[in-house]
N, CA, C and O atoms as a GROMACS GRO file, in nm:
protein
  480
    1MET      N    1   6.863  -3.642  -5.246
    1MET     CA    2   6.928  -3.541  -5.326
    1MET      C    3   6.887  -3.552  -5.473
    1MET      O    4   6.868  -3.451  -5.540
    2LYS      N    5   6.874  -3.674  -5.522
    2LYS     CA    6   6.840  -3.691  -5.664
    2LYS      C    7   6.702  -3.635  -5.693
    2LYS      O    8   6.681  -3.574  -5.798
    3ASN      N    9   6.605  -3.655  -5.600
    3ASN     CA   10   6.473  -3.597  -5.620
    3ASN      C   11   6.481  -3.445  -5.625
    3ASN      O   12   6.415  -3.382  -5.708
    4ALA      N   13   6.560  -3.387  -5.538
    4ALA     CA   14   6.574  -3.241  -5.536
    4ALA      C   15   6.639  -3.192  -5.665
    4ALA      O   16   6.599  -3.090  -5.721
    5GLU      N   17   6.741  -3.266  -5.712
    5GLU     CA   18   6.806  -3.227  -5.838
    5GLU      C   19   6.706  -3.230  -5.953
    5GLU      O   20   6.717  -3.153  -6.048
    6ALA      N   21   6.606  -3.322  -5.945
    6ALA     CA   22   6.505  -3.332  -6.049
    6ALA      C   23   6.390  -3.234  -6.026
    6ALA      O   24   6.297  -3.226  -6.106
    7GLY      N   25   6.396  -3.158  -5.916
    7GLY     CA   26   6.293  -3.059  -5.887
    7GLY      C   27   6.178  -3.113  -5.803
    7GLY      O   28   6.078  -3.044  -5.787
    8THR      N   29   6.191  -3.234  -5.749
    8THR     CA   30   6.086  -3.296  -5.669
    8THR      C   31   6.124  -3.293  -5.521
    8THR      O   32   6.229  -3.344  -5.483
    9VAL      N   33   6.039  -3.233  -5.440
    9VAL     CA   34   6.060  -3.231  -5.296
    9VAL      C   35   5.927  -3.267  -5.232
    9VAL      O   36   5.826  -3.199  -5.252
   10ARG      N   37   5.926  -3.374  -5.153
   10ARG     CA   38   5.805  -3.415  -5.082
   10ARG      C   39   5.812  -3.362  -4.939
   10ARG      O   40   5.920  -3.352  -4.880
   11ARG      N   41   5.696  -3.327  -4.884
   11ARG     CA   42   5.690  -3.272  -4.749
   11ARG      C   43   5.602  -3.360  -4.661
   11ARG      O   44   5.505  -3.419  -4.709
   12THR      N   45   5.636  -3.369  -4.532
   12THR     CA   46   5.554  -3.444  -4.437
   12THR      C   47   5.423  -3.369  -4.417
   12THR      O   48   5.416  -3.248  -4.441
   13PRO      N   49   5.318  -3.440  -4.372
   13PRO     CA   50   5.191  -3.372  -4.345
   13PRO      C   51   5.203  -3.261  -4.240
   13PRO      O   52   5.127  -3.164  -4.244
   14ASP      N   53   5.298  -3.273  -4.147
   14ASP     CA   54   5.317  -3.171  -4.044
   14ASP      C   55   5.431  -3.075  -4.077
   14ASP      O   56   5.489  -3.013  -3.988
   15TYR      N   57   5.463  -3.063  -4.205
   15TYR     CA   58   5.569  -2.974  -4.255
   15TYR      C   59   5.551  -2.834  -4.198
   15TYR      O   60   5.439  -2.782  -4.193
   16HIS      N   61   5.661  -2.772  -4.155
   16HIS     CA   62   5.654  -2.636  -4.101
   16HIS      C   63   5.780  -2.556  -4.137
   16HIS      O   64   5.839  -2.489  -4.053
   17GLY      N   65   5.819  -2.565  -4.262
   17GLY     CA   66   5.938  -2.495  -4.309
   17GLY      C   67   5.918  -2.346  -4.325
   17GLY      O   68   5.806  -2.298  -4.338
   18ARG      N   69   6.029  -2.275  -4.324
   18ARG     CA   70   6.028  -2.129  -4.336
   18ARG      C   71   6.094  -2.080  -4.465
   18ARG      O   72   6.074  -1.966  -4.505
   19LEU      N   73   6.172  -2.166  -4.531
   19LEU     CA   74   6.244  -2.123  -4.651
   19LEU      C   75   6.157  -2.141  -4.776
   19LEU      O   76   6.071  -2.228  -4.779
   20PRO      N   77   6.180  -2.059  -4.877
   20PRO     CA   78   6.107  -2.075  -5.004
   20PRO      C   79   6.136  -2.213  -5.065
   20PRO      O   80   6.246  -2.267  -5.049
   21ALA      N   81   6.038  -2.270  -5.135
   21ALA     CA   82   6.050  -2.404  -5.192
   21ALA      C   83   6.170  -2.416  -5.286
   21ALA      O   84   6.238  -2.518  -5.286
   22ASP      N   85   6.198  -2.312  -5.367
   22ASP     CA   86   6.311  -2.321  -5.460
   22ASP      C   87   6.444  -2.325  -5.384
   22ASP      O   88   6.538  -2.390  -5.430
   23LEU      N   89   6.453  -2.258  -5.271
   23LEU     CA   90   6.575  -2.263  -5.190
   23LEU      C   91   6.589  -2.399  -5.123
   23LEU      O   92   6.699  -2.452  -5.113
   24GLU      N   93   6.478  -2.456  -5.076
   24GLU     CA   94   6.484  -2.591  -5.020
   24GLU      C   95   6.539  -2.690  -5.123
   24GLU      O   96   6.626  -2.771  -5.091
   25ARG      N   97   6.488  -2.683  -5.245
   25ARG     CA   98   6.537  -2.772  -5.352
   25ARG      C   99   6.687  -2.753  -5.374
   25ARG      O  100   6.761  -2.850  -5.388
   26GLU      N  101   6.731  -2.628  -5.377
   26GLU     CA  102   6.873  -2.600  -5.398
   26GLU      C  103   6.959  -2.658  -5.285
   26GLU      O  104   7.063  -2.718  -5.311
   27ILE      N  105   6.915  -2.639  -5.161
   27ILE     CA  106   6.991  -2.691  -5.047
   27ILE      C  107   6.998  -2.843  -5.052
   27ILE      O  108   7.103  -2.901  -5.027
   28LEU      N  109   6.886  -2.908  -5.083
   28LEU     CA  110   6.885  -3.054  -5.090
   28LEU      C  111   6.969  -3.107  -5.206
   28LEU      O  112   7.033  -3.212  -5.194
   29ALA      N  113   6.970  -3.036  -5.316
   29ALA     CA  114   7.042  -3.081  -5.436
   29ALA      C  115   7.193  -3.056  -5.426
   29ALA      O  116   7.273  -3.136  -5.474
   30THR      N  117   7.230  -2.943  -5.364
   30THR     CA  118   7.373  -2.907  -5.359
   30THR      C  119   7.411  -2.853  -5.221
   30THR      O  120   7.446  -2.736  -5.208
   31PRO      N  121   7.404  -2.937  -5.118
   31PRO     CA  122   7.434  -2.890  -4.982
   31PRO      C  123   7.584  -2.868  -4.961
   31PRO      O  124   7.668  -2.927  -5.029
   32ASP      N  125   7.615  -2.782  -4.865
   32ASP     CA  126   7.754  -2.766  -4.820
   32ASP      C  127   7.791  -2.881  -4.728
   32ASP      O  128   7.907  -2.919  -4.719
   33GLY      N  129   7.692  -2.937  -4.658
   33GLY     CA  130   7.715  -3.047  -4.566
   33GLY      C  131   7.587  -3.125  -4.544
   33GLY      O  132   7.477  -3.070  -4.548
   34ILE      N  133   7.602  -3.256  -4.520
   34ILE     CA  134   7.489  -3.343  -4.488
   34ILE      C  135   7.521  -3.410  -4.355
   34ILE      O  136   7.633  -3.457  -4.334
   35TYR      N  137   7.423  -3.414  -4.267
   35TYR     CA  138   7.442  -3.466  -4.133
   35TYR      C  139   7.329  -3.564  -4.102
   35TYR      O  140   7.218  -3.550  -4.153
   36VAL      N  141   7.357  -3.663  -4.019
   36VAL     CA  142   7.254  -3.754  -3.970
   36VAL      C  143   7.243  -3.733  -3.820
   36VAL      O  144   7.343  -3.733  -3.748
   37SER      N  145   7.120  -3.716  -3.775
   37SER     CA  146   7.094  -3.690  -3.634
   37SER      C  147   7.125  -3.813  -3.549
   37SER      O  148   7.108  -3.927  -3.594
   38THR      N  149   7.170  -3.789  -3.427
   38THR     CA  150   7.191  -3.896  -3.332
   38THR      C  151   7.062  -3.926  -3.256
   38THR      O  152   7.060  -4.015  -3.172
   39GLY      N  153   6.955  -3.852  -3.286
   39GLY     CA  154   6.825  -3.876  -3.222
   39GLY      C  155   6.762  -4.005  -3.273
   39GLY      O  156   6.811  -4.066  -3.368
   40THR      N  157   6.654  -4.046  -3.210
   40THR     CA  158   6.591  -4.174  -3.242
   40THR      C  159   6.534  -4.181  -3.383
   40THR      O  160   6.523  -4.290  -3.438
   41GLY      N  161   6.498  -4.069  -3.443
   41GLY     CA  162   6.440  -4.069  -3.577
   41GLY      C  163   6.541  -4.074  -3.690
   41GLY      O  164   6.504  -4.097  -3.805
   42GLY      N  165   6.669  -4.053  -3.659
   42GLY     CA  166   6.772  -4.056  -3.762
   42GLY      C  167   6.749  -3.956  -3.873
   42GLY      O  168   6.778  -3.986  -3.989
   43ARG      N  169   6.698  -3.840  -3.841
   43ARG     CA  170   6.671  -3.738  -3.942
   43ARG      C  171   6.800  -3.690  -4.007
   43ARG      O  172   6.908  -3.695  -3.947
   44PHE      N  173   6.787  -3.641  -4.131
   44PHE     CA  174   6.900  -3.585  -4.204
   44PHE      C  175   6.889  -3.433  -4.204
   44PHE      O  176   6.780  -3.378  -4.217
   45ILE      N  177   7.001  -3.367  -4.188
   45ILE     CA  178   7.008  -3.221  -4.189
   45ILE      C  179   7.098  -3.182  -4.305
   45ILE      O  180   7.214  -3.220  -4.311
   46PHE      N  181   7.042  -3.104  -4.397
   46PHE     CA  182   7.116  -3.054  -4.512
   46PHE      C  183   7.145  -2.907  -4.484
   46PHE      O  184   7.054  -2.829  -4.456
   47HIS      N  185   7.272  -2.869  -4.492
   47HIS     CA  186   7.316  -2.734  -4.457
   47HIS      C  187   7.376  -2.666  -4.580
   47HIS      O  188   7.454  -2.726  -4.654
   48LYS      N  189   7.337  -2.542  -4.602
   48LYS     CA  190   7.398  -2.463  -4.709
   48LYS      C  191   7.402  -2.318  -4.663
   48LYS      O  192   7.300  -2.262  -4.624
   49GLY      N  193   7.521  -2.260  -4.667
   49GLY     CA  194   7.533  -2.123  -4.618
   49GLY      C  195   7.498  -2.120  -4.470
   49GLY      O  196   7.564  -2.184  -4.388
   50GLN      N  197   7.393  -2.046  -4.436
   50GLN     CA  198   7.350  -2.036  -4.297
   50GLN      C  199   7.210  -2.094  -4.277
   50GLN      O  200   7.147  -2.071  -4.174
   51ASP      N  201   7.162  -2.171  -4.376
   51ASP     CA  202   7.027  -2.229  -4.373
   51ASP      C  203   7.034  -2.381  -4.363
   51ASP      O  204   7.135  -2.441  -4.400
   52ILE      N  205   6.926  -2.442  -4.313
   52ILE     CA  206   6.917  -2.587  -4.307
   52ILE      C  207   6.781  -2.636  -4.356
   52ILE      O  208   6.681  -2.564  -4.350
   53VAL      N  209   6.780  -2.761  -4.405
   53VAL     CA  210   6.658  -2.834  -4.437
   53VAL      C  211   6.670  -2.967  -4.364
   53VAL      O  212   6.773  -3.033  -4.373
   54ILE      N  213   6.564  -3.006  -4.291
   54ILE     CA  214   6.564  -3.131  -4.216
   54ILE      C  215   6.463  -3.226  -4.281
   54ILE      O  216   6.349  -3.189  -4.306
   55THR      N  217   6.508  -3.350  -4.307
   55THR     CA  218   6.420  -3.451  -4.366
   55THR      C  219   6.407  -3.570  -4.272
   55THR      O  220   6.492  -3.593  -4.186
   56GLU      N  221   6.298  -3.644  -4.290
   56GLU     CA  222   6.280  -3.769  -4.217
   56GLU      C  223   6.388  -3.866  -4.261
   56GLU      O  224   6.429  -3.864  -4.377
   57GLY      N  225   6.433  -3.951  -4.171
   57GLY     CA  226   6.539  -4.043  -4.204
   57GLY      C  227   6.496  -4.187  -4.215
   57GLY      O  228   6.566  -4.269  -4.274
   58GLN      N  229   6.380  -4.220  -4.156
   58GLN     CA  230   6.340  -4.360  -4.150
   58GLN      C  231   6.192  -4.375  -4.180
   58GLN      O  232   6.115  -4.279  -4.176
   59GLY      N  233   6.153  -4.498  -4.211
   59GLY     CA  234   6.013  -4.533  -4.227
   59GLY      C  235   5.952  -4.483  -4.357
   59GLY      O  236   6.023  -4.446  -4.451
   60ALA      N  237   5.820  -4.483  -4.361
   60ALA     CA  238   5.748  -4.447  -4.482
   60ALA      C  239   5.769  -4.302  -4.524
   60ALA      O  240   5.754  -4.268  -4.641
   61LYS      N  241   5.805  -4.217  -4.429
   61LYS     CA  242   5.826  -4.075  -4.460
   61LYS      C  243   5.971  -4.041  -4.493
   61LYS      O  244   6.004  -3.924  -4.514
   62ALA      N  245   6.058  -4.141  -4.498
   62ALA     CA  246   6.201  -4.117  -4.524
   62ALA      C  247   6.220  -4.029  -4.646
   62ALA      O  248   6.163  -4.054  -4.752
   63GLY      N  249   6.301  -3.925  -4.630
   63GLY     CA  250   6.330  -3.833  -4.739
   63GLY      C  251   6.236  -3.714  -4.748
   63GLY      O  252   6.266  -3.619  -4.820
   64GLN      N  253   6.124  -3.718  -4.678
   64GLN     CA  254   6.031  -3.606  -4.682
   64GLN      C  255   6.081  -3.492  -4.594
   64GLN      O  256   6.135  -3.515  -4.485
   65VAL      N  257   6.062  -3.369  -4.640
   65VAL     CA  258   6.105  -3.251  -4.566
   65VAL      C  259   6.012  -3.227  -4.447
   65VAL      O  260   5.890  -3.223  -4.461
   66VAL      N  261   6.073  -3.212  -4.330
   66VAL     CA  262   6.000  -3.182  -4.207
   66VAL      C  263   5.995  -3.032  -4.186
   66VAL      O  264   5.889  -2.975  -4.157
   67THR      N  265   6.111  -2.967  -4.200
   67THR     CA  266   6.120  -2.823  -4.177
   67THR      C  267   6.243  -2.766  -4.245
   67THR      O  268   6.331  -2.840  -4.289
   68SER      N  269   6.247  -2.636  -4.254
   68SER     CA  270   6.363  -2.564  -4.308
   68SER      C  271   6.364  -2.426  -4.245
   68SER      O  272   6.259  -2.365  -4.224
   69TYR      N  273   6.483  -2.378  -4.215
   69TYR     CA  274   6.491  -2.243  -4.159
   69TYR      C  275   6.633  -2.189  -4.164
   69TYR      O  276   6.729  -2.260  -4.195
   70GLY      N  277   6.642  -2.061  -4.132
   70GLY     CA  278   6.767  -1.988  -4.136
   70GLY      C  279   6.738  -1.845  -4.178
   70GLY      O  280   6.621  -1.808  -4.192
   71PRO      N  281   6.840  -1.764  -4.200
   71PRO     CA  282   6.820  -1.622  -4.230
   71PRO      C  283   6.757  -1.594  -4.366
   71PRO      O  284   6.717  -1.481  -4.392
   72SER      N  285   6.748  -1.693  -4.453
   72SER     CA  286   6.685  -1.672  -4.585
   72SER      C  287   6.533  -1.681  -4.579
   72SER      O  288   6.467  -1.665  -4.681
   73GLY      N  289   6.478  -1.706  -4.461
   73GLY     CA  290   6.334  -1.712  -4.443
   73GLY      C  291   6.295  -1.639  -4.316
   73GLY      O  292   6.382  -1.598  -4.240
   74PRO      N  293   6.165  -1.622  -4.292
   74PRO     CA  294   6.122  -1.554  -4.170
   74PRO      C  295   6.146  -1.639  -4.046
   74PRO      O  296   6.159  -1.761  -4.055
   75ARG      N  297   6.153  -1.574  -3.933
   75ARG     CA  298   6.177  -1.640  -3.805
   75ARG      C  299   6.059  -1.730  -3.768
   75ARG      O  300   6.079  -1.837  -3.710
   76GLY      N  301   5.938  -1.687  -3.800
   76GLY     CA  302   5.818  -1.764  -3.766
   76GLY      C  303   5.785  -1.757  -3.618
   76GLY      O  304   5.862  -1.704  -3.538
   77GLU      N  305   5.668  -1.810  -3.584
   77GLU     CA  306   5.624  -1.808  -3.444
   77GLU      C  307   5.720  -1.882  -3.353
   77GLU      O  308   5.752  -1.834  -3.244
   78SER      N  309   5.766  -2.000  -3.397
   78SER     CA  310   5.854  -2.078  -3.310
   78SER      C  311   5.988  -2.007  -3.290
   78SER      O  312   6.041  -2.006  -3.179
   79GLY      N  313   6.043  -1.949  -3.396
   79GLY     CA  314   6.170  -1.876  -3.383
   79GLY      C  315   6.156  -1.754  -3.295
   79GLY      O  316   6.246  -1.723  -3.217
   80ALA      N  317   6.043  -1.685  -3.306
   80ALA     CA  318   6.020  -1.568  -3.221
   80ALA      C  319   6.005  -1.611  -3.075
   80ALA      O  320   6.050  -1.540  -2.985
   81SER      N  321   5.942  -1.728  -3.051
   81SER     CA  322   5.928  -1.773  -2.912
   81SER      C  323   6.064  -1.813  -2.854
   81SER      O  324   6.085  -1.801  -2.733
   82ILE      N  325   6.156  -1.860  -2.937
   82ILE     CA  326   6.289  -1.901  -2.890
   82ILE      C  327   6.380  -1.780  -2.872
   82ILE      O  328   6.442  -1.764  -2.767
   83TYR      N  329   6.388  -1.696  -2.976
   83TYR     CA  330   6.487  -1.589  -2.980
   83TYR      C  331   6.432  -1.450  -2.952
   83TYR      O  332   6.509  -1.356  -2.931
   84GLY      N  333   6.302  -1.436  -2.950
   84GLY     CA  334   6.242  -1.304  -2.938
   84GLY      C  335   6.227  -1.241  -3.076
   84GLY      O  336   6.254  -1.305  -3.177
   85GLY      N  337   6.186  -1.117  -3.079
   85GLY     CA  338   6.164  -1.050  -3.206
   85GLY      C  339   6.028  -1.084  -3.263
   85GLY      O  340   5.944  -1.144  -3.197
   86ASP      N  341   6.008  -1.043  -3.387
   86ASP     CA  342   5.881  -1.061  -3.456
   86ASP      C  343   5.888  -1.184  -3.547
   86ASP      O  344   5.994  -1.212  -3.603
   87PRO      N  345   5.778  -1.259  -3.561
   87PRO     CA  346   5.779  -1.374  -3.651
   87PRO      C  347   5.822  -1.342  -3.794
   87PRO      O  348   5.873  -1.429  -3.865
   88SER      N  349   5.804  -1.218  -3.836
   88SER     CA  350   5.843  -1.181  -3.973
   88SER      C  351   5.991  -1.142  -3.984
   88SER      O  352   6.042  -1.123  -4.094
   89ASP      N  353   6.060  -1.130  -3.870
   89ASP     CA  354   6.204  -1.103  -3.874
   89ASP      C  355   6.276  -1.221  -3.940
   89ASP      O  356   6.226  -1.333  -3.935
   90PRO      N  357   6.391  -1.197  -4.001
   90PRO     CA  358   6.466  -1.310  -4.059
   90PRO      C  359   6.507  -1.412  -3.953
   90PRO      O  360   6.530  -1.376  -3.837
   91GLY      N  361   6.514  -1.538  -3.994
   91GLY     CA  362   6.565  -1.642  -3.905
   91GLY      C  363   6.711  -1.615  -3.874
   91GLY      O  364   6.776  -1.535  -3.941
   92LEU      N  365   6.762  -1.683  -3.774
   92LEU     CA  366   6.901  -1.662  -3.734
   92LEU      C  367   6.992  -1.761  -3.807
   92LEU      O  368   6.948  -1.869  -3.846
   93PRO      N  369   7.119  -1.723  -3.826
   93PRO     CA  370   7.212  -1.810  -3.898
   93PRO      C  371   7.243  -1.938  -3.821
   93PRO      O  372   7.249  -1.939  -3.698
   94LEU      N  373   7.262  -2.045  -3.895
   94LEU     CA  374   7.296  -2.175  -3.839
   94LEU      C  375   7.430  -2.220  -3.894
   94LEU      O  376   7.456  -2.207  -4.013
   95THR      N  377   7.514  -2.273  -3.807
   95THR     CA  378   7.649  -2.314  -3.847
   95THR      C  379   7.665  -2.465  -3.837
   95THR      O  380   7.588  -2.532  -3.768
   96PRO      N  381   7.766  -2.520  -3.906
   96PRO     CA  382   7.793  -2.663  -3.891
   96PRO      C  383   7.820  -2.702  -3.745
   96PRO      O  384   7.780  -2.810  -3.702
   97GLU      N  385   7.887  -2.616  -3.670
   97GLU     CA  386   7.917  -2.645  -3.530
   97GLU      C  387   7.789  -2.655  -3.447
   97GLU      O  388   7.781  -2.738  -3.356
   98MET      N  389   7.691  -2.572  -3.476
   98MET     CA  390   7.563  -2.580  -3.405
   98MET      C  391   7.495  -2.713  -3.433
   98MET      O  392   7.430  -2.770  -3.345
   99ILE      N  393   7.509  -2.763  -3.556
   99ILE     CA  394   7.448  -2.891  -3.593
   99ILE      C  395   7.518  -3.005  -3.520
   99ILE      O  396   7.453  -3.088  -3.456
  100THR      N  397   7.650  -3.010  -3.527
  100THR     CA  398   7.724  -3.122  -3.468
  100THR      C  399   7.725  -3.119  -3.315
  100THR      O  400   7.738  -3.223  -3.250
  101ASN      N  401   7.712  -3.002  -3.258
  101ASN     CA  402   7.712  -2.989  -3.111
  101ASN      C  403   7.574  -2.996  -3.049
  101ASN      O  404   7.561  -2.991  -2.927
  102GLY      N  405   7.469  -3.007  -3.132
  102GLY     CA  406   7.333  -3.011  -3.078
  102GLY      C  407   7.292  -2.881  -3.013
  102GLY      O  408   7.231  -2.882  -2.906
  103GLU      N  409   7.325  -2.768  -3.077
  103GLU     CA  410   7.299  -2.636  -3.019
  103GLU      C  411   7.187  -2.559  -3.088
  103GLU      O  412   7.175  -2.438  -3.068
  104ILE      N  413   7.106  -2.626  -3.169
  104ILE     CA  414   6.995  -2.557  -3.235
  104ILE      C  415   6.872  -2.569  -3.146
  104ILE      O  416   6.820  -2.679  -3.126
  105PRO      N  417   6.824  -2.456  -3.091
  105PRO     CA  418   6.712  -2.460  -2.996
  105PRO      C  419   6.580  -2.504  -3.061
  105PRO      O  420   6.559  -2.486  -3.181
  106THR      N  421   6.494  -2.562  -2.978
  106THR     CA  422   6.358  -2.598  -3.020
  106THR      C  423   6.259  -2.516  -2.936
  106THR      O  424   6.296  -2.467  -2.830
  107PRO      N  425   6.136  -2.501  -2.984
  107PRO     CA  426   6.037  -2.424  -2.907
  107PRO      C  427   6.008  -2.482  -2.769
  107PRO      O  428   5.965  -2.409  -2.680
  108SER      N  429   6.030  -2.612  -2.750
  108SER     CA  430   6.001  -2.675  -2.621
  108SER      C  431   6.106  -2.643  -2.515
  108SER      O  432   6.091  -2.682  -2.399
  109GLY      N  433   6.213  -2.573  -2.555
  109GLY     CA  434   6.316  -2.536  -2.460
  109GLY      C  435   6.441  -2.621  -2.468
  109GLY      O  436   6.542  -2.588  -2.407
  110GLY      N  437   6.436  -2.729  -2.543
  110GLY     CA  438   6.554  -2.813  -2.561
  110GLY      C  439   6.630  -2.774  -2.687
  110GLY      O  440   6.619  -2.661  -2.735
  111THR      N  441   6.705  -2.867  -2.738
  111THR     CA  442   6.777  -2.848  -2.864
  111THR      C  443   6.757  -2.972  -2.949
  111THR      O  444   6.724  -3.079  -2.898
  112ILE      N  445   6.778  -2.959  -3.080
  112ILE     CA  446   6.774  -3.079  -3.164
  112ILE      C  447   6.897  -3.161  -3.130
  112ILE      O  448   7.000  -3.105  -3.093
  113PRO      N  449   6.888  -3.294  -3.141
  113PRO     CA  450   7.004  -3.377  -3.105
  113PRO      C  451   7.126  -3.344  -3.193
  113PRO      O  452   7.111  -3.299  -3.306
  114PRO      N  453   7.245  -3.367  -3.139
  114PRO     CA  454   7.365  -3.349  -3.220
  114PRO      C  455   7.357  -3.439  -3.344
  114PRO      O  456   7.286  -3.540  -3.345
  115ALA      N  457   7.431  -3.401  -3.447
  115ALA     CA  458   7.431  -3.479  -3.571
  115ALA      C  459   7.574  -3.500  -3.617
  115ALA      O  460   7.662  -3.418  -3.591
  116ASN      N  461   7.596  -3.610  -3.685
  116ASN     CA  462   7.728  -3.642  -3.740
  116ASN      C  463   7.732  -3.610  -3.888
  116ASN      O  464   7.638  -3.642  -3.962
  117ARG      N  465   7.838  -3.549  -3.930
  117ARG     CA  466   7.853  -3.516  -4.073
  117ARG      C  467   7.880  -3.643  -4.153
  117ARG      O  468   7.967  -3.722  -4.118
  118ILE      N  469   7.804  -3.661  -4.262
  118ILE     CA  470   7.820  -3.780  -4.345
  118ILE      C  471   7.844  -3.745  -4.492
  118ILE      O  472   7.873  -3.833  -4.573
  119GLY      N  473   7.833  -3.618  -4.526
  119GLY     CA  474   7.847  -3.580  -4.666
  119GLY      C  475   7.922  -3.449  -4.686
  119GLY      O  476   7.961  -3.382  -4.590
  120PRO      N  477   7.940  -3.416  -4.809
  120PRO     CA  478   8.039  -3.319  -4.857
  120PRO      C  479   8.102  -3.231  -4.754
  120PRO      O  480   8.186  -3.147  -4.788
   0.00000   0.00000   0.00000
């Protein structure tokens, strides 16, 4: 969060976010909620409004942004493959309940692991 507040956001080499960089910084700096994944990577999910930013949680890439999405950005190819529609359509809204219940779909047909709320 401190890096985001200072305007610095690092991205993983395989970054595939959909939200504008300035919105990612805002979400990381002033999230409505922060969650830690129950998955093996311990990724962090920062939620604001209906959008999310996911960062690496462990290792050398800890804190780097992996992806970001929600209605403030385009659906993208992966979102269109999950939900239908055109990749340029807006992403779909994401709720805290979807995060904690592990209900956010992935292109592979599964969902991201449930996450526990740890912040604001």
